[in-house]
FIMIVEX-965610 format. One record per residue (C-alpha): residue in one letter; x negated, z, y negated. Coordinates in pm, 1 decimal. Layout:
 res     east       up    north
   A        X        Z        Y
...
! end
This chain:
 res     east       up    north
   X -11643.8  17281.2 -13507.6
   X -11983.3  17278.3 -13547.6
   X -12140.0  16949.4 -13464.9
   X -12458.3  16919.2 -13267.7
   X -12617.5  16631.3 -13505.6
   X -12569.8  16509.9 -13797.8
   X -12606.5  16120.9 -13799.8
   X -12679.8  15971.9 -14152.2
   X -12605.7  15573.4 -14095.1
   X -12800.6  15319.0 -14318.8
   X -12469.6  15250.9 -14493.9
   X -12421.2  15589.8 -14581.4
   X -12359.1  15577.0 -14933.8
   X -12181.2  15218.6 -14865.6
   X -11873.6  15438.3 -14681.4
   X -11922.7  15754.7 -14844.5
   X -11563.3  15857.7 -14940.1
   X -11599.6  15947.5 -15275.0
   X -11822.2  15668.1 -15389.7
   X -11552.1  15414.5 -15257.2
   X -11257.7  15602.7 -15401.1
   X -11446.2  15671.1 -15762.9
   X -11390.2  16049.5 -15703.7
   X -11576.3  16374.3 -15742.2
   X -11608.7  16612.2 -15449.0
   X -11411.5  16841.1 -15632.5
   X -11105.1  16593.2 -15576.7
   X -10804.4  16723.5 -15436.5
   X -10588.7  16592.9 -15131.1
   X -10330.7  16512.9 -15386.8
   X -10558.9  16307.4 -15625.2
   X -10708.3  16145.2 -15318.6
   X -10325.6  15999.0 -15230.8
   X -10301.8  15905.0 -15579.5
   X -10629.7  15706.8 -15613.5
   X -10579.5  15553.5 -15275.1
   X -10237.9  15417.6 -15428.7
   X -10379.0  15287.8 -15746.5
   X -10668.3  15107.3 -15518.9
   X -10421.5  14931.4 -15303.9
   X -10202.5  14822.4 -15604.1
   X -10507.8  14648.2 -15757.5
   X -10600.5  14516.0 -15459.2
   X -10256.6  14370.0 -15373.6
   X -10247.0  14247.5 -15708.3
   X -10589.0  14077.2 -15670.6
   X -10724.6  14253.5 -15993.1
   X -11091.2  14273.3 -15859.5
   X -11175.6  14397.3 -16209.4
   X -10939.8  14698.5 -16216.0
   X -11088.5  14782.4 -15856.6
   X -11437.2  14789.1 -15987.9
   X -11370.3  15006.6 -16235.2
   X -11243.3  15238.5 -15976.1
   X -11561.1  15283.9 -15756.5
   X -11909.5  15383.3 -15813.4
   X -12200.3  15146.8 -15730.6
   X -12010.8  14795.0 -15768.2
   X -12348.6  14659.7 -15672.8
   X -12266.1  14753.4 -15319.2
   X -11963.1  14553.2 -15323.2
   X -11577.0  14594.1 -15360.6
   X -11371.2  14813.1 -15084.0
   X -11058.9  14636.6 -14935.7
   X -10705.1  14801.8 -14834.3
   X -10848.5  14895.3 -14491.4
   X -11146.8  15018.4 -14629.1
   X -10948.8  15214.3 -14889.9
   X -10761.8  15360.8 -14591.7
   X -11044.5  15470.0 -14410.6
   X -11217.0  15638.2 -14700.5
   X -10901.9  15850.0 -14764.7
   X -10876.7  15935.2 -14392.4
   X -11240.0  16032.1 -14368.6
   X -11168.9  16305.4 -14644.4
   X -10910.9  16456.9 -14433.5
   X -11165.1  16518.9 -14160.9
   X -11296.4  16848.5 -14317.5
   X -11683.8  16832.6 -14137.2
   X -11702.2  16473.8 -14259.8
   X -11599.7  16537.8 -14618.4
   X -11827.1  16863.0 -14607.3
   X -12138.4  16578.4 -14506.8
   X -11966.2  16342.1 -14763.8
   X -11966.5  16583.0 -15055.2
   X -12339.7  16694.1 -14972.2
   X -12452.2  16308.0 -14998.9
   X -12307.7  16234.2 -15304.7
   X -12324.5  16300.0 -15652.6
   X -12238.5  16655.1 -15807.8
   X -12018.1  16613.5 -16142.5
   X -11700.8  16751.9 -16289.2
   X -11381.5  16530.8 -16351.3
   X -11364.8  16763.7 -16654.0
   X -11709.1  16586.3 -16804.4
   X -11588.3  16266.2 -16916.3
   X -11910.5  16132.3 -17035.1
   X -12059.2  16146.7 -16674.3
   X -11708.8  15987.7 -16542.6
   X -11745.4  15717.2 -16771.0
   X -12118.2  15621.7 -16704.1
   X -12074.1  15630.6 -16331.7
   X -11776.5  15381.1 -16345.4
   X -11972.7  15171.7 -16604.3
   X -12113.3  14839.7 -16509.3
   X -12368.8  14838.6 -16817.3
   X -12725.6  14927.9 -16718.2
   X -12753.0  15093.3 -17053.5
   X -12495.4  15346.1 -16955.0
   X -12659.6  15426.5 -16619.5
   X -13010.8  15455.9 -16769.9
   X -12859.7  15736.0 -17022.3
   X -12740.5  15912.8 -16734.4
   X -13042.3  15887.7 -16548.5
   X -13205.0  16035.9 -16829.1
   X -12940.4  16295.7 -16919.3
   X -13016.6  16434.4 -16564.6
   X -13425.5  16411.9 -16594.2
   X -13368.0  16614.6 -16890.6
   X -13155.3  16890.6 -16738.0
   X -13390.3  16881.2 -16436.4
   X -13631.7  17023.2 -16663.7
   X -13427.5  17292.4 -16798.9
   X -13432.4  17658.3 -16744.7
   X -13111.6  17674.1 -16609.9
   X -13167.2  17676.1 -16235.8
   X -12833.5  17571.2 -16093.7
   X -12809.6  17294.9 -16355.0
   X -13155.2  17206.3 -16271.1
   X -13085.0  17194.1 -15898.5
   X -12748.8  16958.8 -15960.8
   X -12946.2  16721.7 -16162.7
   X -13237.7  16700.8 -15882.9
   X -12950.7  16640.4 -15664.0
   X -12775.2  16364.1 -15853.4
   X -13132.7  16211.2 -15886.5
   X -13181.3  16205.2 -15508.7
   X -12880.7  16035.8 -15435.5
   X -12867.2  15798.2 -15689.9
   X -13227.8  15669.6 -15608.5
   X -13185.2  15719.8 -15231.4
   X -12877.1  15462.6 -15278.6
   X -13061.7  15227.6 -15470.4
   X -13373.3  15241.5 -15240.1
   X -13092.1  15169.0 -14945.3
   X -12966.0  14897.0 -15102.7
   X -13313.3  14730.8 -15197.4
   X -13397.9  14805.4 -14817.3
   X -13153.5  14571.5 -14709.9
   X -13245.4  14309.3 -14964.3
   X -13591.3  14331.0 -14816.2
   X -13468.5  14295.2 -14468.4
   X -13253.5  13971.3 -14579.6
   X -13545.6  13847.0 -14810.8
   X -13796.0  13833.3 -14499.9
   X -13541.3  13706.8 -14253.6
   X -13456.9  13427.9 -14537.3
   X -13588.2  13050.6 -14450.5
   X -13752.6  13032.6 -14805.5
   X -13876.2  13391.5 -14872.2
   X -14060.4  13400.8 -15174.9
   X -14385.0  13627.9 -15154.4
   X -14364.0  13717.8 -15524.7
   X -13992.7  13828.5 -15498.6
   X -14050.3  14034.3 -15175.3
   X -14366.0  14224.2 -15322.3
   X -14115.6  14286.5 -15647.6
   X -13857.3  14411.9 -15415.8
   X -14103.6  14620.0 -15231.6
   X -14227.8  14761.4 -15558.7
   X -13873.6  14880.9 -15678.4
   X -13810.0  15007.7 -15340.7
   X -14128.6  15207.8 -15339.0
   X -14027.3  15383.2 -15698.3
   X -13656.5  15422.5 -15566.8
   X -13789.0  15635.4 -15236.1
   X -14074.1  15804.4 -15410.9
   X -13826.7  15965.0 -15653.2
   X -13538.2  16018.8 -15405.6
   X -13722.6  16168.3 -15110.8
   X -13907.5  16475.2 -15254.2
   X -13593.3  16533.9 -15476.2
   X -13427.9  16553.4 -15168.1
   X -13679.7  16781.8 -14962.5
   X -13636.4  17005.6 -15285.5
   X -13285.0  16986.4 -15274.0
   X -13255.5  17086.0 -14878.0
   X -13526.9  17365.2 -14891.5
   X -13328.8  17525.6 -15192.5
   X -13117.3  17831.5 -15069.0
   X -12880.6  17788.1 -15367.7
   X -12798.5  17402.9 -15183.9
   X -12668.2  17612.8 -14899.0
   X -12497.2  17899.2 -15083.5
   X -12284.0  17632.3 -15283.3
   X -12198.0  17450.7 -14927.7
   X -12119.5  17785.7 -14758.4
   X -11879.7  17817.3 -15085.8
   X -11737.1  17462.5 -15066.4
   X -11638.3  17502.9 -14657.7
   X -11346.3  17742.6 -14689.1
   X -11212.6  17563.5 -14996.0
   X -11233.0  17272.3 -14804.6
   X -11044.6  17420.5 -14483.3
   X -11110.2  17773.3 -14409.3
   X -10967.6  17754.5 -14073.5
   X -11167.3  17464.1 -13937.2
   X -11486.8  17498.4 -14122.3
   X -11695.0  17754.6 -14003.1
   X -12033.9  17918.8 -14117.0
   X -12197.3  17737.6 -13827.1
   X -12112.3  17390.7 -13950.1
   X -12271.2  17445.0 -14262.3
   X -12587.5  17578.5 -14074.3
   X -12535.7  17284.1 -13823.6
   X -12604.5  17024.7 -14118.3
   X -12874.4  17248.1 -14274.1
   X -13080.0  17225.0 -13929.8
   X -13065.8  16880.9 -13893.3
   X -13018.0  16746.0 -14299.6
   X -13438.9  16685.4 -14358.7
   X -13445.2  16471.7 -14060.1
   X -13115.7  16299.2 -14092.2
   X -13267.5  16190.5 -14459.3
   X -13576.3  16073.0 -14278.4
   X -13383.8  15923.8 -13997.9
   X -13257.3  15662.0 -14277.4
   X -13593.2  15520.3 -14308.3
   X -13663.9  15546.5 -13968.6
   X -13354.8  15300.5 -13902.3
   X -13542.9  15042.8 -14131.2
   X -13891.7  15075.7 -13950.8
   X -13745.0  15021.5 -13615.9
   X -13590.9  14647.3 -13680.0
   X -13888.9  14592.0 -13825.7
   X -14090.8  14700.5 -13538.2
   X -13872.9  14481.9 -13356.4
   X -13966.3  14171.0 -13540.3
   X -14338.3  14249.6 -13514.7
   X -14337.3  14317.5 -13892.4
   X -14628.6  14587.7 -13857.7
   X -14729.3  14608.7 -14208.0
   X -14367.6  14692.3 -14306.7
   X -14329.0  14940.7 -14073.0
   X -14693.2  15064.9 -14219.6
   X -14538.7  15055.6 -14594.4
   X -14235.7  15252.0 -14463.1
   X -14441.2  15510.1 -14259.9
   X -14639.8  15529.8 -14613.2
   X -14334.2  15604.9 -14793.8
   X -14249.9  15909.9 -14574.6
   X -14641.2  16047.1 -14601.3
   X -14617.3  16030.0 -14993.9
   X -14315.2  16241.0 -14976.2
   X -14430.9  16497.5 -14748.6
   X -14287.4  16391.3 -14420.8
   X -14546.6  16442.5 -14148.2
   X -14593.9  16168.0 -13846.6
   X -14468.0  16435.4 -13652.6
   X -14107.5  16481.9 -13812.4
   X -14131.1  16115.8 -13838.4
   X -14202.3  16036.1 -13455.2
   X -13953.0  16318.8 -13337.4
   X -13702.4  16158.5 -13568.9
   X -13741.9  15820.3 -13414.9
   X -13739.8  15976.1 -13091.8
   X -13369.5  16111.4 -13163.5
   X -13256.2  15760.6 -13269.1
   X -13405.9  15577.5 -13014.3
   X -13313.6  15760.7 -12756.5
   X -12997.8  15605.8 -12623.6
   X -13178.6  15282.8 -12631.0
   X -13486.0  15387.2 -12431.5
   X -13187.3  15524.1 -12169.7
   X -13014.5  15145.2 -12190.7
   X -13348.5  14985.5 -12143.7
   X -13449.2  15223.7 -11820.7
   X -13094.2  15138.9 -11714.3
   X -13196.9  14757.3 -11752.7
   X -13501.3  14800.9 -11583.2
   X -13328.5  14957.8 -11268.9
   X -13100.3  14691.1 -11259.2
   X -13338.0  14418.5 -11248.0
   X -13560.1  14587.2 -10965.9
   X -13220.6  14600.9 -10767.0
   X -13176.9  14213.1 -10823.4
   X -13563.2  14143.5 -10691.2
   X -13492.1  14306.5 -10375.7
   X -13170.2  14148.2 -10348.0
   X -13235.3  13813.7 -10458.5
   X -13632.1  13733.9 -10367.0
   X -13634.1  13400.5 -10421.3
   X -13562.1  13483.0 -10770.2
   X -13817.9  13758.9 -10838.0
   X -14017.7  13544.1 -11023.9
   X -13767.8  13449.4 -11278.6
   X -13640.3  13789.2 -11305.5
   X -13999.3  13941.0 -11358.5
   X -14078.9  13680.0 -11655.2
   X -13695.3  13772.9 -11825.8
   X -13794.3  14122.3 -11801.0
   X -14105.6  14106.7 -11964.3
   X -14005.3  13871.6 -12212.6
   X -13736.3  14085.3 -12316.0
   X -13851.1  14448.1 -12294.1
   X -14214.8  14431.3 -12367.5
   X -14157.5  14351.4 -12776.6
   X -13911.8  14623.4 -12757.9
   X -14177.6  14885.5 -12595.5
   X -14422.2  14746.1 -12868.1
   X -14166.9  14823.3 -13135.9
   X -14134.0  15195.6 -13009.4
   X -14482.7  15234.1 -13007.9
   X -14495.7  15166.8 -13364.6
   X -14247.5  15435.3 -13434.5
   X -14302.1  15685.0 -13185.1
   X -14588.5  15934.7 -13099.9
   X -14795.3  15737.4 -12837.3
   X -14776.9  16044.0 -12606.7
   X -14402.5  16065.5 -12623.9
   X -14282.6  16160.5 -12271.5
   X -13976.3  15920.1 -12265.5
   X -14210.7  15635.1 -12412.3
   X -14437.9  15742.7 -12162.4
   X -14201.6  15731.6 -11874.6
   X -14031.0  15445.7 -12010.4
   X -14356.1  15217.7 -11996.4
   X -14446.9  15362.9 -11643.0
   X -14114.9  15234.1 -11542.7
   X -14137.4  14881.7 -11674.5
   X -14516.2  14816.3 -11558.2
   X -14382.1  14961.3 -11202.1
   X -14108.1  14753.4 -11232.3
   X -14275.4  14404.4 -11334.9
   X -14558.2  14474.4 -11054.5
   X -14308.1  14498.4 -10777.8
   X -14138.9  14177.8 -10900.6
   X -14504.7  13990.7 -10901.6
   X -14550.0  14159.7 -10519.6
   X -14237.2  14042.9 -10396.1
   X -14275.8  13676.3 -10577.2
   X -14643.3  13653.8 -10434.3
   X -14486.3  13713.7 -10089.1
   X -14228.9  13469.1 -10149.1
   X -14477.6  13143.5 -10316.0
   X -14817.3  13291.6 -10358.4
   X -14855.8  13225.9 -10676.4
   X -15178.4  13389.4 -10788.6
   X -15180.2  13255.1 -11137.5
   X -14837.3  13441.2 -11218.3
   X -14929.8  13756.9 -11037.3
   X -15257.4  13749.0 -11255.2
   X -15075.8  13688.5 -11595.6
   X -14812.7  13959.9 -11491.1
   X -15074.3  14239.5 -11408.6
   X -15267.5  14167.2 -11726.8
   X -14945.7  14192.6 -11953.4
   X -14845.0  14524.0 -11771.6
   X -15188.5  14723.5 -11753.0
   X -15203.0  14831.7 -12115.6
   X -14840.0  15017.8 -12027.8
   X -14931.6  15171.9 -11715.1
   X -15026.8  15557.9 -11722.2
   X -14961.5  15693.0 -11391.6
   X -15330.7  15668.6 -11261.3
   X -15211.8  15574.9 -10921.5
   X -15051.4  15264.0 -11046.2
   X -15353.8  15216.1 -11256.2
   X -15581.7  15228.9 -10959.5
   X -15345.4  14975.2 -10762.2
   X -15332.4  14721.2 -11055.4
   X -15706.0  14744.4 -11121.7
   X -15759.7  14653.7 -10751.5
   X -15454.8  14384.2 -10760.3
   X -15639.8  14244.5 -11048.3
   X -15960.8  14214.4 -10893.8
   X -15821.9  14079.7 -10556.7
   X -15634.5  13794.3 -10793.1
   X -15894.2  13720.8 -11022.7
   X -16176.6  13487.3 -10963.0
   X -16477.0  13717.9 -10861.7
   X -16707.2  13473.8 -10997.6
   X -16612.9  13367.7 -11376.9
   X -16369.0  13647.7 -11383.8
   X -16094.7  13431.8 -11572.8
   X -15892.8  13254.6 -11374.3
   X -15670.8  13299.5 -11090.9
   X -15790.7  13271.7 -10732.6
   X -15642.2  12969.1 -10534.2
   X -15658.5  13042.1 -10146.4
   X -15781.3  12660.1 -10106.2
   X -16084.4  12757.1 -10269.3
   X -16178.9  13109.9 -10186.4
   X -16561.6  13162.3 -10067.2
   X -16601.8  13258.3  -9715.4
   X -16842.5  13520.4  -9647.3
   X -16900.3  13545.2  -9290.0
   X -16949.1  13908.9  -9153.9
   X -17098.2  14035.4  -8770.2
   X -17078.9  14413.4  -8605.2
   X -17274.7  14505.6  -8258.5
   X -17060.2  14694.5  -8065.4
   X -17051.3  14893.7  -7747.9
   X -17434.5  14881.9  -7688.2
   X -17524.4  14970.3  -7302.1
   X -17928.5  14956.0  -7293.2
   X -17910.0  15039.0  -6903.9
   X -17741.4  14723.0  -6820.0
   X -17867.8  14511.9  -7157.9
   X -17538.9  14462.9  -7240.2
   X -17344.7  14458.5  -7610.1
   X -17019.1  14375.0  -7758.9
   X -16992.0  14115.8  -8092.4
   X -16728.8  14130.2  -8317.9
   X -16681.3  13867.7  -8573.6
   X -16452.8  13843.3  -8934.1
   X -16427.8  13658.1  -9269.9
   X -16383.4  13796.1  -9596.7
   X -16226.8  13540.0  -9827.9
   X -16390.8  13618.1 -10186.3
   X -16120.4  13521.0 -10418.0
   X -16239.2  13171.7 -10646.4
   X -16061.0  12970.4 -10881.8
   X -16034.1  12624.3 -10839.1
   X -16306.3  12529.5 -11124.3
   X -16569.5  12756.6 -10958.7
   X -16516.8  12620.4 -10615.7
   X -16565.2  12264.2 -10778.6
   X -16886.7  12382.6 -10925.4
   X -16975.1  12537.7 -10570.7
   X -17019.4  12863.3 -10745.7
   X -17074.2  13147.9 -10463.8
   X -17380.6  13349.6 -10579.6
   X -17319.1  13711.3 -10562.9
   X -17026.3  13670.1 -10348.9
   X -17162.8  13973.2 -10116.0
   X -17118.4  14208.2 -10418.7
   X -16718.6  14164.6 -10374.0
   X -16536.3  14541.0 -10278.6
   X -16404.3  14400.0  -9958.7
   X -16761.9  14252.1  -9858.4
   X -16903.7  14601.8  -9983.9
   X -16658.5  14820.9  -9777.6
   X -16719.3  14614.2  -9462.4
   X -17092.5  14703.4  -9480.1
   X -17022.6  15071.7  -9504.6
   X -16833.3  15033.7  -9181.7
   X -17161.9  14884.9  -9014.3
   X -17084.7  14524.9  -9088.5
   X -17355.9  14260.9  -9159.8
   X -17337.7  13926.7  -9318.7
   X -17398.5  13640.2  -9182.8
   X -17205.7  13444.9  -8887.4
   X -17426.9  13603.0  -8558.2
   X -17686.0  13866.5  -8519.4
   X -18045.4  13734.9  -8483.1
   X -18241.6  13805.8  -8199.0
   X -18438.2  14111.4  -8406.0
   X -18114.8  14276.0  -8447.5
   X -17991.0  14267.2  -8109.5
   X -18316.2  14451.3  -8015.3
   X -18289.1  14710.3  -8292.6
   X -17956.9  14789.2  -8197.2
   X -18062.1  14844.7  -7819.4
   X -18356.6  15057.3  -7949.6
   X -18098.5  15257.9  -8173.0
   X -17869.4  15282.9  -7866.6
   X -18149.3  15454.1  -7629.9
! end
């Protein structure tokens, strides 16, 4: 029954079945059903106080009947129950003091409970100390997540108060600082996995295997980190760079390195990258089918996807292969769009804006060279700022003597005209100095062409001398 991955959502504790039902991880099937019935009766009677007394963590809201039913059903799934047990408080139903404190809404009772766990954590009894560390990790992790939700809501609010936001971030930082190092200690302890291996057959010895526990063990640490990353991604999407860095610093202080952070982010955003690649492919297909709409399609593609790519850059390693491939796909598609629209509309300003925006996302050397050349050919050669205008181009006339026949005194003459890109402003000023340095002019010179409308008599005599 082994799962390929352990996905811990941001509402990990909100929907934890043991929290929702107010039960210990030792609860039997009969105890679960009794509690479900007790909840449903209180809910049907509209007794919110009675419901609040049954659960743990009333600050996360009270459950309704479907939520209770879902929690009961979740504990009927052996693998889900195993995960919920690992990510919930460990206490015995016989420990009445702990049970009463957990169900209490009195802050003093919670403080007493946390103080008791901190005391046990320092004791010589290794198993009891590890269990206390586990409980502190769960409790403060649960608080950190809830406060992060409040921070997100505060930043999205119309009247966000800086002092309140700073206070929430400070409290959140403390909770993460308590929770994450303890999770690392718990998840690296062999005793934790010995306990889970012992729990598995007690839950369902036929359906849960050692491999199920090992699957959880392999991914538990990155899954815990994944919750933090899941707060980083929406912050990155909104351009809250300082918020992303705040969360990244929390991970670093807890001992998680940037490589693990980036790898965890890669696993989380992988599906989103696939969706974006599909969107790019669909946009290119539309551009090719609706050439007249290529400009609008390209604009929409850039406006929608550039913020998402910027967000990925904040949470992924800059050399991540999937990110590099995505950025190249994005740049190639946008470049194709501007080419199609130019063939339709000859809008140089639009093409230049597109080329400038996509250049930072190009990795392919071939595409980089192509875009650099397109920018040079679209940009005003003189001011290097404005887009060229066809009617404003600076003409450079060139000639080349060919087929010289000294015996008969005959020769051929080829002429051409190079249009050096120039914007309206520079054309209005009559700017033309240095036009002979444009790459198209230089290429022609390398092929034997000369600047001017026609050769002089001396040029013609030199051609005959060289041909003799």
